[in-house]
C-alpha positions as CSV (number, residue, x, y, z in Angstrom):
1,X,-5.2,0.6,-5.9
2,X,-7.5,0.9,-8.9
3,X,-9.2,4.0,-10.1
4,X,-11.9,4.5,-12.7
5,X,-9.3,5.5,-15.2
6,X,-6.2,3.4,-15.6
7,X,-2.9,4.7,-16.9
8,X,-1.5,3.5,-20.1
9,X,0.9,1.2,-18.3
10,X,-2.1,-0.9,-17.1
11,X,-3.3,-1.4,-20.7
12,X,0.2,-2.2,-22.0
13,X,0.6,-4.8,-19.2
14,X,-2.9,-6.3,-19.8
15,X,-2.4,-6.6,-23.5
16,X,1.0,-8.0,-23.2
17,X,-0.2,-10.7,-20.8
18,X,-3.6,-11.5,-22.3
19,X,-2.6,-11.7,-26.0
20,X,0.2,-14.2,-25.5
21,X,-0.4,-17.1,-27.9
22,X,-1.2,-20.5,-26.6
23,X,2.1,-21.9,-27.8
24,X,3.9,-19.6,-25.4
25,X,2.5,-21.3,-22.3
26,X,5.8,-22.8,-21.1
27,X,7.4,-19.3,-21.3
28,X,4.5,-17.8,-19.4
29,X,4.8,-20.5,-16.8
30,X,8.5,-19.7,-16.4
31,X,7.7,-16.0,-16.0
32,X,5.1,-16.8,-13.4
33,X,7.6,-18.9,-11.4
34,X,10.1,-16.1,-11.6
35,X,7.5,-13.7,-10.2
36,X,6.7,-16.2,-7.4
37,X,10.4,-16.4,-6.5
38,X,10.7,-12.6,-6.6
39,X,7.7,-12.0,-4.4
40,X,8.8,-14.6,-2.0
41,X,12.2,-13.0,-1.6
42,X,10.5,-9.6,-1.1
43,X,8.4,-11.1,1.7
44,X,11.5,-12.6,3.3
45,X,13.4,-9.3,3.3
46,X,10.4,-7.3,4.5
47,X,9.9,-9.7,7.4
48,X,13.6,-9.4,8.3
49,X,13.4,-5.6,8.2
50,X,10.5,-5.7,10.7
51,X,12.6,-7.1,13.5
52,X,14.0,-4.0,15.2
53,X,12.1,-1.0,13.7
54,X,10.0,1.4,15.7
55,X,6.3,0.9,15.8
56,X,5.4,3.4,13.0
57,X,8.0,2.0,10.7
58,X,6.7,-1.5,11.5
59,X,3.2,-0.3,10.4
60,X,4.6,1.0,7.1
61,X,6.5,-2.2,6.5
62,X,3.4,-4.3,7.3
63,X,1.4,-2.3,4.7
64,X,4.1,-3.0,2.0
65,X,4.3,-6.7,3.1
66,X,0.5,-7.0,2.8
67,X,0.5,-5.7,-0.7
68,X,3.2,-8.2,-1.7
69,X,1.4,-11.1,0.0
70,X,-1.9,-10.3,-1.6
71,X,-0.2,-10.2,-5.0
72,X,1.5,-13.5,-4.5
73,X,-1.8,-15.1,-3.3
74,X,-3.5,-13.9,-6.5
75,X,-0.7,-15.1,-8.6
76,X,-0.9,-18.6,-7.0
77,X,-4.7,-18.8,-7.2
78,X,-5.5,-17.0,-10.5
79,X,-2.3,-17.0,-12.6
80,X,-0.1,-14.2,-13.9
81,X,-2.5,-13.0,-16.7
82,X,-5.6,-12.7,-14.5
83,X,-7.0,-9.1,-14.2
84,X,-7.0,-9.3,-10.4
85,X,-3.3,-10.3,-10.3
86,X,-2.5,-7.4,-12.7
87,X,-4.3,-5.0,-10.4
88,X,-2.5,-6.4,-7.4
89,X,0.9,-5.9,-9.1
90,X,-0.2,-2.4,-9.9
91,X,-1.0,-1.6,-6.3
92,X,2.1,-3.2,-5.0
93,X,4.3,-1.2,-7.4
94,X,2.6,2.0,-6.5
95,X,3.2,1.2,-2.8
96,X,6.9,0.7,-3.4
97,X,7.2,3.8,-5.7
98,X,5.9,6.1,-3.0
99,X,7.9,4.5,-0.2
100,X,11.4,5.5,-1.5
101,X,11.8,8.2,1.2
102,X,10.7,5.7,3.9
103,X,13.3,3.2,2.9
104,X,16.0,5.9,2.9
105,X,14.8,6.8,6.4
106,X,15.1,3.3,7.9
107,X,18.4,2.4,6.1
108,X,21.3,1.7,8.4
109,X,24.6,-0.1,8.0
110,X,22.9,-3.3,9.0
111,X,19.8,-2.9,6.8
112,X,21.3,-1.1,3.8
113,X,22.2,-4.2,1.8
114,X,18.8,-5.8,2.3
115,X,16.9,-2.7,1.3
116,X,19.0,-2.3,-1.9
117,X,18.3,-5.9,-2.7
118,X,14.5,-5.4,-2.0
119,X,14.3,-2.4,-4.3
120,X,16.4,-4.1,-7.0
121,X,13.9,-7.0,-7.0
122,X,11.0,-4.5,-7.3
123,X,12.7,-2.7,-10.2
124,X,13.2,-6.1,-12.0
125,X,9.5,-6.9,-11.5
126,X,8.5,-3.5,-13.0
127,X,10.9,-4.1,-16.0
128,X,9.5,-7.6,-16.6
129,X,5.9,-6.6,-16.4
130,X,6.4,-3.5,-18.6
131,X,5.0,-0.9,-16.2
132,X,5.7,2.7,-17.2
133,X,5.8,5.9,-15.2
134,X,2.3,7.0,-16.1
135,X,0.8,8.7,-13.0
136,X,-2.1,7.0,-11.3
137,X,-4.9,9.4,-10.5
138,X,-7.0,7.7,-7.8
139,X,-4.5,7.1,-5.0
140,X,-6.2,9.4,-2.6
141,X,-9.6,7.8,-3.2
142,X,-8.3,4.3,-2.8
143,X,-6.3,5.0,0.4
144,X,-9.0,7.0,2.1
145,X,-11.6,4.4,1.2
146,X,-9.5,1.7,2.9
147,X,-8.9,3.9,5.9
148,X,-12.6,4.7,6.1
149,X,-13.5,1.0,6.3
150,X,-10.8,0.5,9.0
151,X,-12.0,3.5,11.0
152,X,-15.5,2.1,10.9
153,X,-14.2,-1.3,12.1
154,X,-12.3,0.4,14.9
155,X,-15.3,2.4,15.9
156,X,-17.6,-0.6,15.9
157,X,-15.2,-2.8,17.8
158,X,-16.2,-1.3,21.1
159,X,-12.7,-1.8,22.5
160,X,-11.5,1.8,22.7
161,X,-11.6,4.2,25.7
162,X,-14.4,6.8,25.7
163,X,-12.1,9.7,24.6
164,X,-10.3,7.8,21.9
165,X,-13.6,6.4,20.7
166,X,-15.0,9.9,20.2
167,X,-11.9,11.0,18.3
168,X,-12.2,8.0,16.0
169,X,-16.0,8.7,15.5
170,X,-15.3,12.3,14.6
171,X,-13.1,11.0,11.7
172,X,-15.9,9.1,9.9
173,X,-17.7,11.9,8.2
174,X,-14.6,13.9,7.2
175,X,-13.1,10.7,5.7
176,X,-16.3,10.2,3.7
177,X,-16.2,13.8,2.5
178,X,-12.6,13.4,1.3
179,X,-13.5,10.2,-0.6
180,X,-16.3,12.1,-2.4
181,X,-13.9,14.8,-3.5
182,X,-11.1,12.4,-4.3
183,X,-13.2,10.5,-6.9
184,X,-12.4,13.4,-9.2
185,X,-8.7,12.3,-9.1
186,X,-5.5,13.3,-7.4
187,X,-5.7,17.1,-8.0
188,X,-4.9,20.1,-5.8
189,X,-8.5,20.3,-4.5
190,X,-8.2,16.7,-3.4
191,X,-5.0,17.2,-1.6
192,X,-6.4,20.3,0.1
193,X,-9.2,18.2,1.5
194,X,-7.2,15.1,2.3
195,X,-4.0,16.4,4.0
196,X,-5.7,17.9,7.0
197,X,-7.3,14.5,7.7
198,X,-3.8,12.9,7.3
199,X,-2.6,15.3,10.1
200,X,-5.7,14.6,12.3
201,X,-5.0,10.8,12.1
202,X,-1.3,11.4,12.7
203,X,-2.2,13.4,15.8
204,X,-3.8,10.3,17.3
205,X,-0.5,8.3,17.0
206,X,0.5,8.8,20.7
207,X,-2.8,7.4,21.8
208,X,-2.7,4.6,19.2
209,X,0.9,3.7,20.4
210,X,-0.4,3.0,23.9
211,X,-2.5,0.1,22.5
212,X,-0.5,-3.1,22.9
213,X,-0.1,-5.9,20.5
214,X,-2.4,-8.1,22.6
215,X,-5.3,-5.6,22.2
216,X,-8.1,-6.6,19.9
217,X,-7.8,-3.3,17.9
218,X,-4.0,-3.5,17.4
219,X,-4.0,-4.9,13.9
220,X,-6.6,-2.4,12.7
221,X,-4.6,0.5,14.1
222,X,-1.4,-0.8,12.5
223,X,-3.2,-0.9,9.1
224,X,-4.5,2.7,9.6
225,X,-1.1,4.0,10.6
226,X,0.6,2.2,7.6
227,X,-1.9,3.7,5.1
228,X,-1.7,7.1,6.7
229,X,2.1,7.2,6.5
230,X,2.0,6.0,2.9
231,X,-0.4,8.7,2.0
232,X,1.7,11.3,3.8
233,X,4.7,10.5,1.7
234,X,2.7,10.3,-1.6
235,X,1.0,13.7,-1.0
236,X,4.1,15.3,0.5
237,X,1.8,16.2,3.4
238,X,4.6,17.4,5.7
239,X,5.7,19.9,3.1
240,X,2.4,21.6,2.7
């Protein structure tokens, strides 16, 4: 997720990658291959974790998996030093950073070792790329922009029942209003506007959960739920 203002970690990463001298190409290639291996292993673990989780946890895992897959695709297509790859790594790391409580929640005796391995790989990626802990100030804007697009797709799909269709329609304008406010950054006023919409979407989960995987709208709904759950943890929405 990229805002208008990037944290210093982004610039450090960009400079570190873009100013590597040409003679260092073999080392850069080695680094890219190590990143491919790391991302591939993250995808394997995430896919394994999806096996027996509840639907809402599946949606959250799918969101994280999508971020990893998009990053790997950009790495393969554009290389490690490309601006798009850097942005994708940034978004992926943010998604992991604000999913710590989620991973604790789904950890069991069976999944504990795999989750620890997944988080250790992510920590190693952060260390190798030189990301710092600078706060990112446009998370609300980016998440709600994605959800707004998905809600519009869901509304326009024409596959929902009349009552659910109306409830989805009623979200379009409030989502747009939150996006307008959130462009000022992740500040108290932004959270005040966004958290009620998080709760309105969460209130639709029982109706969303009745939509089966064979339904045309299933994938869109899973994405919406994954984004909403991610935002709820980031904004500590259940504590407000």
